[in-house]
C-alpha positions in Angstrom: -160.6 141.7 11.4 -164.3 142.0 10.6 -167.1 140.3 12.7 -170.9 140.4 12.3 -173.1 142.1 15.0 -174.0 140.2 18.0 -177.4 139.8 17.3 -178.6 138.7 20.6 -176.7 141.2 22.5 -178.0 144.0 20.0 -181.6 142.5 20.8 -181.0 142.6 24.4 -179.8 146.2 24.2 -183.1 147.2 22.3 -185.4 145.7 25.2 -183.5 144.7 28.4 -183.7 148.0 30.0 -187.1 149.2 28.7 -189.2 146.0 28.8 -191.3 145.8 31.9 -190.9 142.0 32.4 -187.8 139.8 31.3 -188.9 136.2 30.7 -185.8 135.0 28.8 -182.9 136.3 30.7 -180.1 133.7 31.4 -178.8 135.2 34.4 -180.3 135.0 38.1 -181.3 138.3 39.8 -178.4 140.3 40.6 -177.3 140.5 44.3 -176.8 143.8 46.1 -173.5 145.1 46.8 -174.5 145.0 50.6 -175.2 141.3 50.5 -171.8 140.5 49.3 -170.1 142.8 51.8 -172.4 141.5 54.8 -171.1 138.1 54.1 -167.4 138.7 53.7 -164.9 137.8 56.3 -162.9 140.4 58.2 -159.9 139.7 56.2 -161.9 140.2 53.0 -163.3 143.4 54.2 -159.9 144.7 55.0 -159.0 144.1 51.1 -162.0 145.9 50.2 -161.4 148.9 52.6 -157.8 149.3 51.6 -158.4 149.0 48.1 -156.4 150.9 45.7 -157.8 152.0 42.3 -154.5 151.4 40.2 -153.5 148.8 37.7 -153.8 145.1 38.7 -151.8 142.0 37.5 -152.7 141.0 34.0 -153.3 137.4 34.9 -155.4 138.5 37.9 -154.3 139.1 41.4 -152.7 136.0 43.1 -155.3 136.1 46.1 -158.1 135.8 43.3 -156.5 132.9 41.5 -156.0 131.3 44.7 -159.7 131.3 45.4 -160.6 130.3 42.0 -158.2 127.2 42.4 -160.2 125.9 45.4 -162.9 124.9 42.9 -160.5 122.9 40.8 -158.1 120.0 41.2 -155.3 122.0 39.4 -153.1 123.6 42.1 -151.0 126.4 40.5 -152.1 130.0 39.9 -149.9 129.7 36.8 -152.7 127.6 35.4 -155.2 130.5 35.7 -156.0 133.7 33.7 -158.7 136.3 34.9 -160.5 138.6 32.4 -164.1 139.3 31.2 -165.9 136.2 30.0 -166.4 137.4 26.4 -162.8 138.6 26.4 -161.6 135.4 27.3 -163.7 133.6 24.8 -162.7 136.1 22.0 -159.0 135.8 22.9 -159.0 132.0 23.1 -160.4 131.5 19.6 -158.0 133.9 18.1 -154.9 132.2 19.9 -155.9 128.6 19.1 -157.2 128.9 15.5 -156.1 130.0 12.0 -157.8 130.2 8.8 -156.7 126.8 7.6 -158.1 125.2 10.8 -161.4 123.5 11.5 -163.5 123.8 14.6 -166.7 122.1 15.9 -169.1 123.9 18.0 -172.5 123.0 19.7 -175.6 124.5 18.1 -177.7 126.2 18.8 -175.3 128.2 20.8 -174.6 131.8 22.3 -173.4 133.6 19.3 -169.8 134.2 20.4 -169.1 130.6 20.5 -169.5 130.6 16.6 -169.1 134.1 15.4 -165.5 134.6 16.6 -164.7 131.3 14.9 -166.1 132.5 11.6 -164.6 136.0 11.9 -161.2 134.1 11.8 -162.4 132.5 8.4 -161.9 129.1 10.0 -164.2 126.3 8.8 -166.7 125.5 11.3 -169.1 122.4 11.9 -172.0 122.3 14.1 -172.8 119.5 16.7 -176.6 119.5 17.0 -178.9 117.9 19.5 -182.2 115.8 18.8 -185.1 118.0 18.6 -187.0 118.9 21.5 -185.3 116.3 24.1 -182.0 118.2 23.3 -179.8 115.1 23.7 -176.3 115.5 21.9 -175.0 112.3 20.6 -171.4 111.8 20.8 -171.3 109.6 17.9 -172.7 112.4 15.9 -169.6 114.6 17.3 -166.9 112.1 16.1 -168.6 112.1 12.5 -167.8 115.9 12.3 -163.9 115.5 12.9 -161.7 116.3 9.9 -157.8 116.0 9.5 -157.5 119.7 10.4 -159.8 119.9 13.3 -158.0 122.1 16.0 -160.8 122.7 18.6 -164.2 121.2 19.8 -166.2 124.0 21.8 -168.6 123.0 24.4 -171.3 124.4 26.5 -172.8 122.6 29.4 -174.9 123.3 31.1 -176.3 124.5 27.7 -177.5 127.7 26.8 -180.4 128.0 25.6 -181.8 124.5 25.8 -180.9 123.6 29.5 -179.3 120.2 28.0 -176.6 118.3 30.0 -174.0 115.5 29.4 -173.5 112.4 31.6 -169.9 111.6 32.9 -169.8 108.9 30.5 -170.6 111.1 27.5 -168.0 113.5 28.8 -165.4 110.8 28.9 -166.5 109.9 25.5 -165.8 113.4 24.2 -162.4 113.6 26.0 -161.4 110.2 24.3 -162.4 111.7 20.9 -160.4 114.7 21.4 -157.5 112.9 22.8 -157.4 110.4 19.8 -157.2 113.3 17.6 -155.0 115.8 19.5 -157.7 118.3 19.7 -158.2 121.2 22.2 -161.6 121.4 24.0 -162.9 124.9 25.0 -165.7 124.5 27.6 -167.9 127.3 28.3 -168.9 126.4 31.8 -170.7 129.6 32.7 -173.6 127.7 34.3 -171.3 125.5 36.2 -172.9 124.0 39.5 -176.5 125.2 38.5 -177.6 121.5 38.6 -181.2 120.6 38.7 -182.6 117.9 41.1 -180.4 114.9 41.3 -178.5 115.3 38.1 -174.8 114.2 38.5 -172.6 117.4 38.1 -169.9 117.2 35.6 -166.2 118.2 36.6 -164.7 121.1 34.7 -162.9 120.0 31.4 -159.6 121.2 32.7 -159.7 118.5 35.5 -160.3 115.7 33.2 -158.2 116.7 30.0 -154.8 117.8 29.5 -155.9 120.1 26.6 -159.1 121.0 28.1 -159.7 124.9 28.8 -162.4 125.8 31.3 -164.2 129.2 31.3 -166.2 130.3 34.3 -167.2 133.4 36.0 -169.4 135.3 38.2 -172.4 136.1 36.0 -174.7 132.9 36.1 -173.8 130.9 39.0 -173.2 133.7 41.5 -175.7 136.3 40.2 -173.1 138.9 39.9 -173.0 139.7 36.2 -172.1 143.3 36.9 -168.6 142.2 38.1 -167.8 141.1 34.6 -165.4 138.6 36.0 -164.4 135.6 34.3 -161.6 133.0 34.4 -159.8 130.3 32.2 -158.2 127.2 33.8 -156.2 124.7 32.0 -152.9 122.6 32.4 -151.4 124.3 29.2 -149.4 127.1 30.7 -148.0 128.2 27.3 -151.4 128.5 25.9 -152.4 130.8 28.9 -149.2 132.9 28.3 -150.4 133.7 24.9 -153.9 134.7 26.3 -152.0 137.3 28.5 -150.0 138.5 25.5 -153.2 139.1 23.6 -155.1 140.6 26.4 -152.5 143.4 26.6 -154.2 144.8 23.5 -157.7 144.7 25.1 -158.4 145.4 28.8 -154.7 145.1 29.9 -155.7 144.3 33.4 -159.0 143.6 35.6 -161.1 145.9 37.5 -159.7 146.3 41.0 -163.0 146.4 43.0 -164.5 143.4 40.9 -161.5 141.2 41.7 -162.2 141.7 45.6 -165.9 141.5 45.3 -165.2 138.1 43.3 -162.8 136.8 46.1 -165.8 137.3 48.5 -168.2 135.5 46.3 -165.9 132.5 45.6 -165.0 132.0 49.2 -168.7 132.1 50.0 -170.0 130.4 47.1 -173.1 128.6 48.6 -174.4 131.9 49.9 -174.9 133.0 46.3 -175.4 129.5 44.6 -178.1 128.1 46.9 -180.6 130.8 46.8 -180.2 130.7 42.7 -180.8 127.1 42.7 -183.8 127.1 45.0 -185.5 130.0 42.8 -184.6 128.1 39.4 -186.1 124.9 40.7 -189.2 126.6 42.0 -189.9 128.4 38.7 -189.3 125.2 36.8 -192.0 123.5 38.7 -194.1 126.5 38.1 -193.5 126.7 34.5 -194.3 122.9 34.1 -197.6 123.4 35.5 -198.3 126.6 33.3 -197.5 124.6 30.2 -200.0 121.9 30.6 -202.7 124.6 30.2 -201.3 126.3 27.2 -202.2 125.5 23.5 -199.7 127.8 22.1 -196.8 126.0 23.8 -195.9 122.7 21.7 -193.3 121.4 23.9 -191.3 122.1 27.0 -188.2 119.9 28.2 -187.3 121.0 31.7 -183.5 121.8 31.8 -181.4 119.2 33.3 -178.9 122.1 34.3 -178.4 125.7 34.1 -181.3 128.4 34.1 -183.0 128.3 30.7 -185.0 126.2 28.4 -186.0 126.3 24.7 -189.6 126.0 24.4 -191.5 125.2 21.0 -194.5 127.4 20.0 -197.6 126.5 18.2 -197.8 129.6 16.1 -198.6 131.1 12.6 -195.7 133.6 12.6 -192.0 133.4 13.4 -190.5 133.6 16.6 -189.0 136.9 16.0 -192.6 138.3 15.0 -194.0 136.7 18.2 -191.4 138.0 20.3 -191.8 141.6 19.0 -195.5 141.5 19.4 -195.3 140.2 22.8 -193.0 142.9 24.1 -194.9 145.5 22.4 -198.5 144.5 23.9 -197.4 143.1 27.1 -194.0 144.4 28.2 -192.7 140.9 28.3 -189.3 140.4 26.6 -188.5 136.9 25.3 -185.5 135.7 23.2 -186.7 134.1 19.7 -184.9 131.3 17.9 -183.7 133.8 15.2 -181.0 135.1 17.9 -179.6 131.6 18.1 -179.5 131.0 14.3 -181.8 128.1 14.9 -184.8 127.4 12.7 -188.2 126.9 14.0 -190.7 128.4 16.5 -188.8 128.6 19.6 -188.1 131.1 22.4 -185.7 130.7 25.3 -187.2 130.9 28.9 -185.1 131.9 31.9 -185.9 130.6 35.3 -183.6 132.7 37.5 -185.8 135.6 38.3 -187.9 136.2 41.4 -190.8 137.9 39.6 -191.2 134.9 37.2 -194.7 133.9 38.7 -195.8 137.5 38.1 -194.7 137.4 34.5 -196.4 134.3 33.8 -199.7 135.7 34.9 -199.4 138.4 32.1 -198.0 135.9 29.7 -201.1 133.5 30.5 -203.6 136.3 29.8 -201.7 137.1 26.4 -201.7 133.4 25.3 -205.3 132.8 26.2 -206.1 135.4 23.4 -204.0 133.8 20.7 -205.3 131.0 18.5 -202.8 128.0 18.1 -201.5 127.3 14.6 -202.4 123.6 15.1 -204.7 121.8 17.5 -201.9 119.8 19.2 -203.4 119.1 22.7 
């Protein structure tokens, strides 16, 4: 198969480890290994101390899959497969789709949610939100359904906009999918990163028999380096095909990562709550920051997740803006081009402790710029 370069990841590879400041990271600060081990139980520490670095079970060790299921209504570990998040996305699209099928994905989106589908030569339609408030209308989704539609791809909390659905909207999507016998692949990597009093959505696998939920340690837990993700769904035949495909890729999971993931899942609040506190604090700070900036046209605070897509009042493209910004200040931002989205937008991430420090530098840079239009 042929697949286009992953532009966002190549862009991160260019700047992420050389830029002084990361204003657009979608993950939170990574926790130290000592923090994970300090909060582990005696039984969990024994697993760590007695760990053998051999092959592990392809589906994920049973103890890990049992820890995962404590966060779902589904009760059998046969309904869980563990791998890296990107691997699970890649395999799922290849298992579910063929060149004669049609799929629908949300847009803008993380590139793997569209590019893998296109690499299969599958017809793809985009479910887009309204501008700036980033609300997705379920009526627009149903208009995209075709006779050969096989899959709907969701991502809520949404990267990059921070958009979220209500439970009634989710129920409407499930009703549409059930009516047309369509799978739903739901990228839920930001699950439980809920802002303020927004009602939390259930995983799609808990409300739809053909719903496939993807979650992992990267965003919610601040443990991206573990590279642990999992699929949960009722369709065991689908999961068997996932495991069979995985034999050609990673074969099995990292043994140390599996044990550390068990510790994180069994002590989730110790990882989740500090991240939520940080995200909420930084959103408040940024809301006040935006009020003083002529170069920022609009900011819709995220309803969930750790990112937002802000519009800029500039005379250049977003990519040119971001390139100049990192060159002159060391601040890395992710421009709209990395999401194949038209307009002058950049992603802002709220999960880093040094966010206020970055804004001080960013403020100095923006004050020297002339806005394209007088919009304030």
